[in-house]
C-alpha positions as CSV (number, residue, x, y, z in Angstrom):
1,M,123.5,108.0,82.8
2,D,121.6,104.8,82.2
3,S,118.5,104.8,80.1
4,T,115.9,104.6,83.9
5,T,118.1,106.3,86.0
6,T,116.0,108.9,87.9
7,P,116.0,111.5,89.9
8,P,115.9,110.7,93.9
9,R,112.9,112.5,93.9
10,N,111.2,109.9,91.9
11,K,112.3,106.7,93.2
12,A,109.5,106.4,95.3
13,V,107.3,106.5,91.7
14,V,109.8,104.2,90.3
15,L,109.2,101.5,92.9
16,A,105.3,101.8,92.9
17,L,105.5,101.2,89.2
18,A,107.8,98.4,89.1
19,S,105.9,97.0,92.4
20,A,102.1,97.6,90.7
21,A,103.5,95.6,87.6
22,Q,104.7,93.2,89.1
23,F,101.5,92.6,90.8
24,I,98.9,92.1,88.0
25,V,102.0,90.0,86.1
26,V,101.5,87.4,89.4
27,L,98.0,88.0,89.7
28,D,97.2,86.5,86.4
29,V,99.0,83.1,87.0
30,A,95.8,82.2,89.9
31,I,93.0,85.1,89.2
32,V,91.2,82.8,86.9
33,N,91.1,79.7,89.1
34,V,88.2,80.1,91.3
35,A,86.4,81.5,88.2
36,L,86.8,77.9,86.0
37,P,84.0,76.8,86.2
38,S,81.9,79.7,85.2
39,I,84.0,80.3,82.3
40,Q,83.0,76.7,81.3
41,R,79.1,76.5,81.8
42,D,78.8,80.1,79.5
43,L,81.8,79.3,76.6
44,D,80.4,75.4,77.2
45,V,84.1,74.5,77.0
46,G,85.6,71.0,77.5
47,Q,87.3,69.8,80.5
48,S,90.2,69.1,78.4
49,T,90.1,72.7,77.0
50,L,89.4,74.3,80.2
51,Q,93.1,73.6,82.0
52,W,94.5,76.2,78.2
53,V,92.6,79.2,79.6
54,V,95.6,78.6,82.9
55,I,98.1,76.5,80.8
56,A,98.4,79.4,77.7
57,Y,99.6,82.4,80.7
58,G,102.0,80.3,82.1
59,L,103.9,78.3,79.2
60,L,104.1,81.9,77.3
61,L,105.3,83.8,80.4
62,G,107.6,80.7,81.3
63,G,108.5,80.5,77.6
64,F,109.5,83.9,76.8
65,L,111.0,85.5,80.3
66,L,114.8,85.3,79.5
67,L,114.5,86.5,76.2
68,G,112.3,89.1,77.7
69,G,115.3,90.5,80.1
70,R,117.7,90.3,77.4
71,M,115.8,92.2,75.7
72,A,115.5,94.5,78.3
73,D,119.0,95.3,78.5
74,L,119.7,95.5,74.7
75,L,116.1,97.8,73.4
76,G,115.7,99.6,76.3
77,R,114.1,98.7,80.4
78,R,111.5,101.7,79.4
79,R,110.5,100.6,76.1
80,M,110.0,97.0,76.8
81,F,107.5,97.9,80.2
82,L,105.2,99.8,77.7
83,T,105.4,97.2,75.1
84,G,104.7,94.2,77.4
85,L,101.7,96.9,79.7
86,T,100.4,97.6,76.0
87,V,100.4,93.9,75.0
88,F,99.0,92.9,78.6
89,S,95.9,95.5,78.7
90,G,95.2,94.8,74.9
91,A,95.4,90.7,75.1
92,S,92.8,91.5,78.8
93,L,90.2,93.4,77.4
94,V,89.8,90.6,74.4
95,A,90.0,88.1,77.3
96,G,87.1,89.9,78.9
97,I,85.0,90.3,75.8
98,A,85.5,87.1,74.7
99,Q,82.4,85.0,73.2
100,S,84.2,81.1,72.4
101,S,87.6,79.5,74.8
102,G,89.4,79.7,71.5
103,V,89.6,83.7,71.1
104,L,89.6,83.5,75.1
105,I,92.8,80.9,75.0
106,A,94.5,82.9,73.0
107,A,94.4,85.8,74.8
108,R,95.6,84.3,77.5
109,G,99.2,83.1,76.0
110,F,99.2,87.2,74.7
111,Q,99.3,88.4,78.3
112,G,101.9,85.3,79.2
113,F,104.1,87.1,77.0
114,G,103.4,90.8,77.5
115,A,104.1,89.9,81.4
116,A,107.5,88.2,80.0
117,L,108.5,91.5,78.8
118,V,107.0,93.3,81.4
119,A,108.4,91.5,84.6
120,P,112.0,91.3,84.1
121,A,112.5,95.3,83.1
122,A,110.5,96.1,86.3
123,L,112.9,94.4,88.0
124,S,115.6,95.8,86.3
125,I,114.3,99.3,86.7
126,L,114.6,98.4,90.5
127,A,118.2,97.4,89.5
128,V,119.8,99.6,88.0
129,N,117.8,103.1,90.1
130,F,118.0,101.7,94.0
131,V,122.0,101.5,94.8
132,E,122.8,97.9,96.0
133,G,122.5,97.2,99.9
134,P,120.1,98.6,102.3
135,E,118.7,100.3,100.0
136,R,117.8,98.6,97.1
137,N,117.0,95.5,100.0
138,R,114.3,98.1,100.9
139,A,112.9,98.6,97.5
140,L,112.7,94.8,96.9
141,G,111.5,94.3,100.0
142,I,108.2,96.0,99.0
143,F,108.8,94.4,95.3
144,G,108.6,91.3,96.6
145,A,106.0,92.0,99.2
146,V,103.8,92.9,96.6
147,G,105.4,89.4,94.5
148,G,104.5,87.2,97.1
149,T,101.2,88.1,97.9
150,S,99.5,89.1,94.9
151,A,99.0,84.9,93.5
152,S,96.9,84.5,96.6
153,V,95.6,88.3,96.4
154,G,94.9,86.2,92.6
155,V,92.2,83.6,94.8
156,I,91.1,86.1,96.8
157,A,89.7,88.5,93.2
158,S,88.9,85.6,91.7
159,G,85.9,84.5,94.4
160,L,84.8,87.7,94.7
161,L,84.4,88.8,90.9
162,T,83.4,85.5,90.0
163,D,80.1,85.9,92.7
164,G,79.6,89.3,92.1
165,P,80.0,91.3,88.3
166,G,81.4,87.8,87.0
167,W,84.5,86.0,85.8
168,R,85.1,88.4,83.4
169,W,85.8,90.8,85.3
170,V,89.1,88.8,86.5
171,F,90.5,90.0,82.8
172,F,88.2,94.0,82.9
173,I,89.8,94.6,86.0
174,N,93.5,94.5,84.3
175,I,93.1,97.3,81.5
176,P,92.4,100.7,84.4
177,V,95.7,99.2,85.8
178,G,97.2,98.8,82.7
179,I,96.2,101.4,81.6
180,A,97.0,104.0,84.5
181,L,100.8,102.2,84.7
182,I,102.0,102.9,80.5
183,G,100.9,106.7,81.4
184,L,102.8,106.9,84.9
185,A,105.9,105.0,83.2
186,A,105.7,107.2,80.2
187,A,105.8,110.7,82.4
188,F,108.1,109.1,85.2
189,L,110.8,107.2,83.4
190,V,113.5,108.5,81.4
191,A,113.3,107.4,77.7
192,D,115.6,105.1,76.4
193,P,118.7,106.6,74.6
194,A,118.0,106.5,70.9
195,E,121.8,105.4,70.1
196,R,122.4,102.2,72.3
197,R,125.7,100.5,72.1
198,R,126.2,98.3,69.1
199,R,124.9,94.5,70.1
200,N,124.6,91.3,68.2
201,F,121.4,90.4,69.7
202,D,121.9,86.5,70.0
203,I,118.8,85.1,67.4
204,A,119.7,81.7,67.5
205,G,120.4,81.2,70.9
206,A,117.2,83.0,71.6
207,T,115.3,81.1,69.5
208,T,116.1,78.3,70.9
209,V,116.3,78.8,74.6
210,T,112.7,80.3,73.9
211,G,111.6,77.5,71.9
212,G,113.4,74.9,74.9
213,L,111.5,76.8,77.5
214,L,107.9,76.6,75.3
215,L,108.2,72.6,74.9
216,L,109.2,72.1,78.9
217,V,106.4,74.1,80.6
218,Y,104.3,72.7,78.0
219,G,105.6,68.9,78.7
220,L,105.2,69.3,82.8
221,N,101.6,70.1,82.2
222,R,101.2,67.6,79.7
223,G,102.8,65.7,81.8
224,A,100.1,65.8,84.5
225,E,97.3,65.0,82.1
226,D,98.2,62.2,79.7
227,G,100.8,60.3,82.3
228,W,105.2,60.7,82.2
229,T,105.5,57.4,80.7
230,A,102.7,59.1,77.6
231,I,105.3,59.5,74.2
232,S,103.8,62.9,73.7
233,T,105.1,63.9,76.9
234,L,108.3,61.7,76.2
235,L,108.4,63.7,73.1
236,L,107.8,67.2,74.4
237,F,110.7,66.8,77.0
238,A,112.9,65.0,74.5
239,A,111.9,68.0,72.2
240,A,113.2,70.6,74.9
241,A,116.3,68.9,75.8
242,L,117.6,69.1,72.4
243,L,116.7,72.5,71.9
244,L,118.1,73.6,75.0
245,A,121.7,71.4,74.4
246,S,121.3,73.5,71.2
247,F,120.8,76.8,72.9
248,V,124.2,75.5,75.8
249,R,126.7,75.3,72.0
250,I,125.1,78.1,70.8
251,E,126.1,80.6,73.6
252,A,129.9,78.5,74.1
253,R,130.6,79.4,70.3
254,S,128.9,83.2,69.8
255,R,130.7,86.6,70.8
256,D,127.4,88.0,71.8
257,P,125.7,85.3,73.8
258,L,122.6,85.6,75.2
259,V,123.4,84.3,78.5
260,P,127.1,85.3,79.2
261,A,129.6,82.0,80.4
262,A,130.0,84.4,83.3
263,A,126.8,84.0,84.5
264,L,127.3,80.7,85.2
265,G,130.1,80.9,87.5
266,H,128.5,83.9,89.3
267,R,127.7,81.5,92.9
268,T,125.0,83.8,94.2
269,L,123.1,84.4,91.1
270,V,122.9,80.4,90.5
271,A,122.2,80.1,94.4
272,A,119.1,82.2,94.2
273,N,118.1,80.6,90.8
274,L,117.6,77.4,91.9
275,S,116.1,78.9,95.5
276,A,113.7,80.3,92.7
277,F,112.9,76.8,91.2
278,L,111.9,75.3,94.1
279,T,111.1,78.6,96.7
280,F,107.8,78.8,93.8
281,S,107.8,75.3,93.0
282,A,106.1,74.5,96.4
283,F,104.2,78.1,97.3
284,F,102.6,77.9,93.4
285,S,101.5,74.3,94.0
286,F,100.4,74.8,97.5
287,I,98.2,77.7,96.1
288,F,96.9,75.3,93.6
289,L,95.9,72.1,95.5
290,A,94.7,74.7,99.0
291,T,92.0,75.8,96.5
292,L,90.9,72.7,94.7
293,L,90.8,71.4,98.4
294,M,88.5,74.2,99.9
295,Q,86.5,74.2,97.2
296,Q,86.0,70.5,96.2
297,A,86.8,68.4,98.9
298,L,85.9,71.3,101.8
299,G,82.6,72.6,99.9
300,Y,83.8,76.1,100.1
301,S,82.1,78.8,97.9
302,P,84.1,81.1,95.9
303,T,84.0,83.7,97.8
304,K,84.7,82.0,101.0
305,T,87.4,80.5,99.2
306,G,89.3,83.4,98.3
307,V,88.3,85.2,102.2
308,A,90.0,81.9,103.6
309,W,93.8,83.4,101.8
310,L,93.8,86.8,103.5
311,A,95.6,84.9,106.4
312,T,98.4,84.3,103.7
313,S,98.2,87.2,102.0
314,L,98.9,89.4,104.5
315,T,101.1,88.0,106.7
316,A,103.3,87.6,103.2
317,F,103.3,91.3,102.8
318,A,104.2,91.7,106.7
319,G,106.7,89.6,106.1
320,S,108.4,90.9,102.2
321,A,108.2,94.0,103.9
322,V,110.2,93.4,107.3
323,A,112.4,91.1,105.1
324,G,113.5,92.9,102.6
325,A,113.8,96.7,104.4
326,R,115.4,94.9,108.1
327,L,116.6,91.2,107.8
328,V,118.1,90.5,104.8
329,T,120.4,93.1,105.9
330,V,120.9,91.5,109.5
331,V,120.3,88.4,108.9
332,G,121.2,88.1,105.3
333,V,119.8,86.2,102.6
334,R,120.5,82.5,102.7
335,K,119.3,82.1,107.0
336,L,115.9,84.0,105.6
337,L,115.7,81.6,103.0
338,V,116.6,78.4,105.1
339,T,114.5,79.9,107.6
340,G,111.3,80.6,105.4
341,L,111.7,76.9,103.4
342,S,112.0,75.0,106.8
343,L,108.4,76.8,107.9
344,L,107.3,76.4,104.1
345,A,108.0,73.0,105.0
346,I,105.8,72.2,108.6
347,G,102.7,74.1,107.2
348,M,102.1,71.6,103.9
349,L,103.0,68.4,106.9
350,W,100.2,70.2,108.8
351,L,98.2,69.8,106.0
352,A,99.1,66.7,105.2
353,R,96.6,65.6,108.0
354,V,93.9,67.4,107.1
355,P,90.4,65.7,108.2
356,A,87.5,65.3,106.0
357,D,85.9,67.8,108.5
358,A,88.4,70.3,108.8
359,N,87.9,73.3,111.0
360,Y,89.7,76.4,109.2
361,L,90.8,77.7,112.4
362,T,92.4,74.5,113.7
363,D,93.4,72.5,110.5
364,L,93.9,75.2,107.6
365,L,94.6,78.7,109.4
366,P,98.0,77.8,111.2
367,A,98.9,76.5,107.8
368,F,97.8,79.5,105.4
369,V,100.3,81.6,108.2
370,L,102.9,79.5,107.6
371,A,103.4,79.6,104.0
372,G,102.5,83.5,104.3
373,V,105.1,84.2,107.0
374,A,107.8,82.0,104.5
375,I,107.0,83.1,101.4
376,G,107.1,86.3,102.5
377,L,111.1,85.8,103.9
378,C,111.9,83.9,100.4
379,A,110.4,86.2,97.9
380,P,112.4,89.2,98.4
381,S,115.8,87.1,99.3
382,V,115.9,85.3,96.3
383,Q,115.2,88.6,94.1
384,I,118.0,90.1,96.2
385,G,120.5,87.5,95.7
386,A,119.8,87.2,92.1
387,L,120.6,90.8,91.9
388,S,123.5,90.9,93.7
389,G,126.4,91.8,92.5
390,V,125.0,91.9,89.0
391,S,126.2,94.9,86.8
392,E,124.1,96.9,85.0
393,S,124.0,95.9,81.4
394,T,123.1,92.6,82.3
395,S,120.6,93.1,85.1
396,G,117.9,92.8,82.4
397,L,119.3,89.6,81.8
398,A,119.1,88.1,86.2
399,S,116.1,89.0,86.4
400,G,114.9,87.1,84.2
401,L,116.7,84.4,84.9
402,V,115.0,83.9,88.6
403,E,111.6,85.1,86.9
404,T,112.1,82.2,84.6
405,M,113.2,79.9,87.5
406,R,109.9,81.1,89.2
407,E,107.7,80.3,86.3
408,I,109.3,76.8,85.6
409,G,109.5,75.8,89.6
410,G,105.7,76.3,89.1
411,A,104.7,74.9,86.6
412,A,106.8,71.6,87.8
413,G,105.4,71.9,90.9
414,V,101.7,72.3,89.7
415,A,102.5,69.2,87.3
416,A,103.8,67.0,90.4
417,V,100.9,67.5,92.6
418,S,98.4,67.3,89.8
419,T,99.5,64.0,89.3
420,V,99.3,63.0,93.0
421,L,95.9,64.2,93.3
422,V,94.8,61.6,90.5
423,S,96.4,58.4,91.4
424,R,94.4,58.9,94.6
425,A,90.9,59.3,95.6
426,G,89.4,61.7,97.9
427,L,91.0,63.4,100.6
428,D,93.8,61.0,100.5
429,G,95.3,62.4,97.2
430,F,95.5,66.0,98.6
431,R,97.3,64.0,101.9
432,A,99.6,62.7,99.7
433,A,100.6,65.7,97.5
434,F,100.6,68.1,100.5
435,V,103.2,65.8,101.4
436,V,105.2,66.1,98.0
437,I,105.3,69.9,98.5
438,C,106.6,69.4,101.9
439,I,109.7,67.3,100.4
440,A,110.1,70.1,97.9
441,A,110.2,73.3,100.5
442,A,112.1,70.7,102.8
443,L,114.6,70.5,100.0
444,G,114.8,74.1,99.3
445,A,115.8,74.9,102.9
446,V,118.8,72.6,102.7
447,T,120.1,73.3,98.9
448,A,119.8,77.7,100.1
449,G,121.7,76.6,102.7
450,V,124.4,74.5,101.0
451,A,124.3,77.0,97.8
452,F,124.6,80.2,99.5
453,P,127.9,81.0,100.8
454,R,127.7,81.3,104.4
455,R,129.2,85.0,105.1
456,T,130.4,87.9,103.6
457,R,132.6,87.9,100.3
458,T,134.9,89.9,99.9
459,A,135.4,91.8,96.3
460,E,138.1,88.2,95.3
461,E,136.3,85.6,96.6
462,D,133.2,86.6,93.9
463,R,133.2,88.5,90.6
464,P,129.5,89.8,88.8
465,M,128.8,89.2,85.8
466,L,130.6,90.6,82.6
467,E,129.8,94.3,81.7
468,T,129.6,93.1,78.4
469,A,129.3,90.0,76.7
470,G,132.9,90.6,75.2
471,D,134.8,91.6,78.5
472,T,138.2,89.3,79.1
473,A,137.7,90.9,82.2
474,L,136.3,91.0,85.3
475,K,135.6,93.5,87.8
476,P,135.3,92.7,91.7
477,V,132.5,94.1,93.5
478,P,132.0,92.9,97.3
479,I,128.8,90.9,97.5
480,A,127.0,91.3,101.1
481,I,125.1,87.8,100.5
482,D,125.1,86.6,104.3
483,E,126.1,87.8,108.1
484,T,129.3,87.8,108.5
485,N,130.7,84.9,111.3
486,G,128.3,82.4,109.2
């Protein structure tokens, strides 16, 4: 029996636990954005330091996701889930009571590390508790709905909390939620076996890939701040490339690699990761840019900015629930991603013409609704595609990979639009940046259409990842990834 397998009557609890954990992980990517001016004023933080309140979380989250996913496979999904929640909740308390920018930034980093353990473990727990097909699709639809809406809900919550009890509550609110999840997980998730199959942990691979990803995400952030041709930026990218190249070499020679070579030949997993990168590159940069547009160019208050995001949040939740529960089984992952990313591109093109006296109902709302529908279709589709045909013993790895691509894509998107925004004055900068997001979404639609298979594949046409990294034979599994007639 797998370490997280539960009786059927507990599946609803497992889904609720995993979804709630994913909610707070993604929520904290965006929840500090509206609160930044208040944090800067209360803690007397300089502008160059202030960005680290955001960067520290994303940096550690993006850097450790792949390692967190593999640790869930080798050390136990329940164990990593509980450990991550404990670290995340403790760091949230420290962030809330912080009296200096240094303590706050360090706490945000530990939040990100805890989240990097939680996110892949949560997705992996779903993968092994729900049977692949309609049952898992329904579960991932709800999971995707929560993940797809939580970033925009984070902006809403940030505005309401900042204007209400104060910015510290954007961190304090995580504590009761974290404690409740820890208690429920301890009670309802079956304990990991005391003795797991002996495996050699790929320390060299884990070190190089984590270091490479950390430097890559940091380089993306510094590129937007210092310039893409600055020596510091180029050195960061060079160091990241060196570490990631070393990782590839280490994996090729390892008996028990962190990423089995078969993963790179798993077409749906590769396609899902490419789609995740481009989808969240466009969506996270849209949230970042539109929030700045409303506050800096249109004069919205924090509360008004938060309420404006309801259109995206509600449509994203509805779209995810429908996509995961019904549409993905009938239409297929490929068509849903192409449709969703095309809608997102149209929405960004609409915002690229935003006037100085923009009216919310006519100039912003249509794009916000389109973006909500788009992420609602794409978020569960990416996760369903990433977990299709993946064995239980590598579900954490697959989860970590797709979550990593989400975070790196988001960092790359925000860095790109930030660069465009500072290169032009006023609304021209916003318009040009929305064009960049439109291009990213359109590229994502084309990529999804080409990368994913066009019909249901047979067992002979696709093979899942290795049950164990040392296996030499692959066990075929039929994967219904798209519609039969193409």
